[in-house]
C-alpha positions in Angstrom: 94.1 -157.9 134.2 96.8 -158.9 131.6 100.1 -157.4 132.5 102.9 -156.9 130.0 106.5 -157.0 130.9 106.8 -153.2 130.5 103.7 -152.8 132.7 105.3 -155.2 135.4 108.4 -153.1 135.4 106.4 -149.9 136.0 104.4 -151.5 138.8 107.6 -152.8 140.5 109.3 -149.5 140.1 106.3 -147.8 141.7 106.2 -150.3 144.6 109.9 -149.9 145.1 109.5 -146.1 145.5 106.6 -146.4 147.8 107.2 -149.7 149.6 107.7 -148.1 153.1 104.4 -146.2 152.8 102.4 -149.1 151.5 103.8 -151.5 154.3 103.1 -148.9 157.0 99.5 -148.5 155.8 98.8 -152.3 155.6 100.4 -153.5 158.8 97.6 -152.4 161.1 95.0 -154.0 158.7 97.1 -157.3 158.7 97.4 -157.2 162.5 93.6 -156.8 162.8 92.8 -159.5 160.3 95.2 -162.0 162.0 93.8 -161.3 165.4 90.1 -161.7 164.1 91.0 -165.0 162.6 92.7 -166.3 165.8 89.6 -165.3 167.8 87.2 -167.0 165.3 89.2 -170.3 165.7 89.0 -169.9 169.5 92.8 -169.7 169.7 94.2 -167.6 172.6 96.7 -165.7 170.5 97.0 -162.0 170.2 99.6 -160.3 168.0 100.9 -156.8 167.7 103.1 -155.7 164.8 105.7 -153.0 165.4 106.8 -150.4 163.0 108.6 -152.1 160.0 112.0 -150.9 158.9 112.7 -151.3 155.2 115.9 -153.2 154.2 115.6 -152.2 150.5 115.5 -154.0 147.4 116.6 -157.7 147.6 116.5 -158.2 143.8 114.9 -156.9 140.6 114.9 -158.8 137.4 112.6 -159.7 134.5 109.3 -160.6 136.0 110.5 -160.6 139.6 111.0 -157.9 142.2 111.7 -158.4 145.9 112.2 -156.1 148.9 112.9 -156.8 152.5 111.9 -155.4 155.9 112.3 -156.1 159.5 109.7 -155.6 162.2 109.0 -156.6 165.8 106.1 -159.0 166.3 104.6 -159.4 169.8 102.5 -162.5 170.4 101.0 -162.9 173.9 103.6 -160.6 175.5 106.7 -162.2 173.7 108.5 -160.1 171.1 110.4 -161.5 168.1 112.2 -159.6 165.4 111.1 -160.9 162.0 112.7 -160.5 158.6 110.2 -160.6 155.7 111.0 -160.9 152.0 108.2 -159.6 149.8 108.2 -160.9 146.2 106.2 -159.5 143.3 106.1 -161.8 140.3 104.6 -161.6 136.8 103.2 -165.1 136.2 101.3 -165.7 132.9 100.7 -162.0 132.6 99.2 -161.8 136.2 100.8 -160.4 139.4 101.5 -162.8 142.2 102.8 -161.9 145.6 104.8 -164.2 147.9 106.0 -163.5 151.4 108.9 -165.3 153.2 109.3 -164.8 156.9 111.7 -165.9 159.5 112.9 -164.8 163.0 116.0 -162.6 163.1 118.9 -164.7 164.4 122.0 -162.9 163.3 123.4 -160.6 160.6 123.2 -163.4 158.1 119.4 -163.7 158.4 118.5 -160.9 155.8 120.7 -162.4 153.3 119.2 -165.9 153.9 115.7 -164.5 153.3 116.9 -162.8 150.2 118.4 -165.9 148.9 115.3 -168.0 149.6 113.1 -165.4 148.1 115.1 -165.3 144.9 115.2 -169.2 144.7 111.4 -169.4 145.1 110.9 -166.6 142.5 113.0 -168.3 140.0 111.4 -171.7 140.6 107.9 -170.2 140.3 108.7 -168.4 137.1 110.4 -171.5 135.6 107.4 -173.6 136.4 105.1 -171.1 134.8 107.0 -170.1 131.6 104.9 -167.9 129.5 
């Protein structure tokens, strides 16, 4: 699908308004997919994702939109709070998603994920000038 700059803005606006609902609906599927892959590789790892909490928009600029969330992830009984930066990009008229994850360490962590997400988005767009 070829996506114009105006189309991208519309898609990003829509995702921004519905991000929480979209994430809630996809978390269970992601958990199931991950656990199935671990089992197929004979790895003794079982994960459970907790309910995500939206952190809001990290940035929104021409051809790039990002939002953040935090969620507890339990692996074999040990829970870690994770920060996730989700980036939506328009690259050569196509949509590309990127995800940046790290464990929550302190109040600086969401800002660090936002900064890294934006740096990668800028680099990807620069490398793929239209």
